[in-house]
C-alpha positions as CSV (number, residue, x, y, z in Angstrom):
1,M,-16.8,151.7,14.9
2,K,-17.9,148.4,16.9
3,L,-21.4,146.5,16.3
4,I,-21.7,145.6,20.8
5,V,-23.8,143.0,20.7
6,G,-25.8,141.1,24.2
7,L,-27.4,138.4,23.8
8,G,-30.9,137.7,25.8
9,N,-34.7,136.5,24.2
10,P,-36.9,139.4,24.0
11,G,-40.6,139.8,25.3
12,A,-40.9,140.6,29.3
13,K,-40.9,136.9,30.8
14,Y,-37.4,136.7,29.6
15,A,-36.6,140.8,30.9
16,G,-35.1,139.1,34.2
17,N,-33.7,135.7,33.7
18,R,-29.9,134.5,34.1
19,H,-30.2,134.1,29.5
20,N,-30.4,137.6,29.5
21,I,-27.6,139.1,30.5
22,G,-26.7,141.1,28.3
23,F,-29.3,143.0,27.3
24,M,-28.9,144.6,30.6
25,A,-25.5,144.8,29.7
26,L,-26.8,146.6,26.7
27,D,-29.2,148.7,28.5
28,R,-27.5,150.1,31.9
29,I,-25.1,151.0,29.2
30,A,-27.3,152.7,26.4
31,Q,-28.9,153.9,29.7
32,D,-25.8,155.7,31.5
33,H,-24.0,157.4,28.6
34,G,-27.4,159.3,27.2
35,F,-28.0,156.5,24.3
36,A,-31.3,157.1,23.1
37,G,-34.5,156.2,21.0
38,W,-34.0,152.6,19.7
39,K,-34.6,151.1,16.8
40,T,-36.1,147.9,15.7
41,K,-33.9,146.8,12.8
42,H,-31.5,143.9,11.4
43,N,-33.9,141.9,13.2
44,G,-33.3,143.1,16.8
45,L,-32.8,146.9,18.4
46,T,-30.2,149.2,17.9
47,V,-29.3,152.2,19.1
48,E,-25.7,154.0,18.0
49,G,-23.7,156.0,19.8
50,R,-20.5,157.8,20.6
51,F,-18.0,157.4,23.0
52,G,-15.9,160.8,22.0
53,A,-14.6,160.2,19.1
54,D,-15.0,156.0,18.6
55,R,-18.4,155.6,17.1
56,V,-20.4,151.7,19.0
57,V,-23.5,150.3,17.8
58,L,-25.3,148.4,20.1
59,L,-27.1,145.3,19.3
60,K,-29.8,143.6,21.6
61,P,-31.5,140.8,18.7
62,E,-34.7,139.6,18.6
63,T,-34.6,136.7,17.3
64,F,-34.6,134.6,20.5
65,M,-31.5,133.4,21.5
66,N,-30.8,130.0,19.0
67,N,-31.0,132.7,16.3
68,S,-28.8,135.8,17.1
69,G,-26.5,135.4,14.8
70,Q,-29.1,135.9,11.7
71,S,-29.5,139.5,13.8
72,V,-25.5,140.1,13.5
73,Q,-25.1,138.6,10.6
74,S,-27.3,141.1,9.1
75,A,-26.2,144.7,11.3
76,M,-22.4,143.1,10.0
77,R,-23.1,143.8,6.4
78,F,-25.2,147.3,7.1
79,H,-22.3,148.5,8.9
80,K,-20.0,146.6,6.6
81,L,-18.1,145.1,9.0
82,E,-16.1,142.3,10.1
83,P,-15.6,139.3,13.0
84,A,-13.0,141.7,14.8
85,D,-15.6,144.9,15.3
86,V,-18.4,142.4,17.0
87,I,-18.2,142.9,20.5
88,V,-20.5,140.3,22.6
89,L,-21.8,140.1,25.5
90,H,-23.6,137.5,27.1
91,D,-24.4,135.3,30.1
92,E,-21.6,132.2,31.4
93,I,-22.9,129.1,33.4
94,D,-18.5,128.1,33.5
95,L,-17.7,131.0,35.7
96,A,-18.9,131.6,39.3
97,P,-21.8,134.0,39.8
98,G,-20.5,138.1,40.4
99,K,-17.4,136.7,37.1
100,V,-16.5,138.7,34.2
101,K,-14.2,137.8,31.6
102,C,-12.8,138.9,28.3
103,K,-12.4,135.7,25.7
104,T,-11.9,137.1,21.6
105,G,-12.2,133.1,19.4
106,G,-12.5,129.7,20.4
107,G,-15.5,128.1,20.9
108,H,-19.5,128.2,21.7
109,A,-18.9,126.1,24.9
110,G,-22.7,125.1,24.2
111,H,-23.6,128.0,24.9
112,N,-26.9,128.8,22.0
113,G,-26.3,131.4,21.8
114,L,-23.0,131.9,21.1
115,R,-23.2,128.5,17.9
116,S,-25.6,130.1,15.9
117,I,-22.7,133.5,15.7
118,H,-20.3,131.5,15.4
119,A,-22.8,129.2,12.1
120,H,-22.6,133.2,10.5
121,I,-20.1,134.8,11.0
122,G,-17.8,132.6,12.0
123,P,-15.5,132.9,15.6
124,D,-13.0,135.7,15.5
125,Y,-14.7,138.3,17.0
126,D,-14.6,139.1,21.1
127,R,-16.5,137.7,23.9
128,V,-17.7,139.3,27.2
129,R,-17.9,136.5,28.9
130,L,-20.7,137.2,32.3
131,G,-20.6,135.0,34.5
132,V,-24.4,133.5,36.5
133,G,-22.9,130.1,38.5
134,H,-23.7,126.4,37.5
135,P,-26.6,124.4,38.1
136,G,-24.5,122.4,39.5
137,H,-25.7,118.8,36.6
138,K,-25.7,119.8,32.9
139,D,-29.3,118.2,32.3
140,A,-30.2,121.6,35.4
141,V,-28.9,123.4,33.3
142,P,-31.7,125.2,30.3
143,G,-34.2,125.7,33.0
144,Y,-31.4,127.6,35.5
145,V,-30.5,130.2,32.6
146,L,-33.7,130.7,31.9
147,R,-35.3,131.4,35.4
148,D,-35.1,135.1,36.9
149,F,-31.7,136.2,39.3
150,A,-32.3,135.6,42.9
151,K,-33.4,138.8,44.8
152,A,-30.1,137.8,46.4
153,D,-28.4,138.5,43.5
154,Q,-29.2,141.7,42.7
155,D,-26.6,143.4,44.2
156,W,-23.8,141.6,42.3
157,L,-25.8,142.1,39.4
158,D,-26.1,145.6,39.9
159,D,-22.4,146.0,40.1
160,V,-21.4,144.1,37.7
161,L,-23.5,145.7,35.3
162,R,-22.9,149.2,35.8
163,G,-18.6,148.2,36.3
164,I,-19.4,147.0,32.8
165,S,-21.3,150.7,31.6
166,D,-18.4,152.3,33.7
167,G,-15.7,150.3,31.2
168,A,-17.4,150.3,27.9
169,A,-15.7,153.7,26.4
170,E,-12.4,151.0,27.3
171,L,-14.0,148.2,25.9
172,A,-14.9,150.0,22.5
173,R,-11.1,151.2,22.1
174,G,-10.2,146.7,22.8
175,D,-8.2,148.4,25.6
176,T,-9.2,145.1,28.2
177,A,-7.0,146.6,31.2
178,K,-9.0,149.4,31.5
179,F,-12.1,148.0,31.2
180,M,-12.2,144.6,33.9
181,N,-10.3,147.6,36.1
182,A,-13.2,149.3,35.4
183,V,-15.8,145.7,36.5
184,A,-13.3,144.9,39.3
185,L,-13.9,149.0,41.0
186,R,-16.9,147.7,40.8
187,V,-17.2,144.5,42.0
188,A,-14.5,144.2,44.4
189,P,-13.4,148.2,45.3
190,P,-10.4,149.2,47.1
191,R,-10.4,148.9,51.4
192,S,-9.5,151.4,53.4
193,G,-6.5,150.0,55.4
194,T,-7.2,148.0,58.5
195,G,-3.3,147.8,60.6
196,T,-2.7,149.4,63.3
197,K,-0.9,152.8,63.4
198,K,2.7,153.2,64.8
199,P,2.9,155.1,67.9
200,A,3.8,158.5,67.5
201,V,7.9,160.0,67.8
202,A,7.8,162.8,70.4
203,Q,9.3,165.4,68.8
204,A,12.7,167.3,70.9
205,N,11.2,170.4,72.3
206,P,14.5,172.7,71.6
207,Q,13.6,174.8,75.7
208,A,13.1,171.1,77.4
209,S,16.7,170.4,79.3
210,A,18.0,167.8,78.8
211,P,17.6,164.2,79.6
212,K,20.0,163.2,82.8
213,P,21.5,160.3,81.3
214,P,21.9,157.4,83.6
215,Q,23.1,157.6,87.3
216,P,25.4,154.5,88.0
217,A,24.2,151.4,90.8
218,A,25.4,151.8,93.9
219,Q,28.9,149.4,94.7
220,P,28.5,148.2,97.9
221,E,30.5,148.8,100.4
222,P,34.0,146.8,101.0
223,A,33.0,144.8,104.5
224,A,35.4,145.8,107.1
225,K,38.2,143.8,107.3
226,S,38.1,142.1,111.1
227,D,40.8,142.0,113.3
228,E,42.9,139.0,114.2
229,R,44.9,141.2,116.7
230,N,46.2,139.5,120.4
231,P,45.2,142.2,123.2
232,M,49.4,142.6,123.7
233,Q,50.0,143.1,120.0
234,K,47.1,145.6,120.0
235,L,48.2,147.7,123.4
236,L,51.5,147.5,121.6
237,D,50.8,149.6,119.1
238,R,48.5,152.4,120.9
239,F,52.1,153.7,122.3
240,K,54.1,152.7,118.5
């Protein structure tokens, strides 16, 4: 069993924020895979479902970002899970918009939601880092992540969320490569070939006559030799 956690802040005020991309990803998974009936539990919203034989619990902590660890720890205790059974999806300012990377363990890089989870269950859980871009200066980060995605972001954002949903079963099974491939197929689908076609090779016609061999080039006729005989020699030669 896996506990898949999406990070964000509760309430309509924050629903479209960059900081809430983790919530958005879980909503997409639940919708696409028929996980119905979110319930208020473990200081958050939870819903259970299956990917084939694999049982999963989706969790959106409602403690606000800074206290996400409380909700995650409560759900883990209830379901008797270890940190290795937890997957956290969160916004990542150190990745370009639309980029997705997976990571196990390591630091929280100043992310308040991860900081709280670290404090409650330790660092040994899996993360899916969802790139939202960087505002350019660290002082601008809080305002940046707490603003809604721009209209220009909607296309790539939809592709990323659909890709995560497409690969959710592989993510739950721990097959990171297949999960990332599912995301890539949405974000950067393969293009059709654009190379020029080679000219078609003419097929032999058995009824056609064989091509004529090339004719040799005409050779110039040798120039006539000049007659150097004197008139007397010419006369004598006539009577020989």
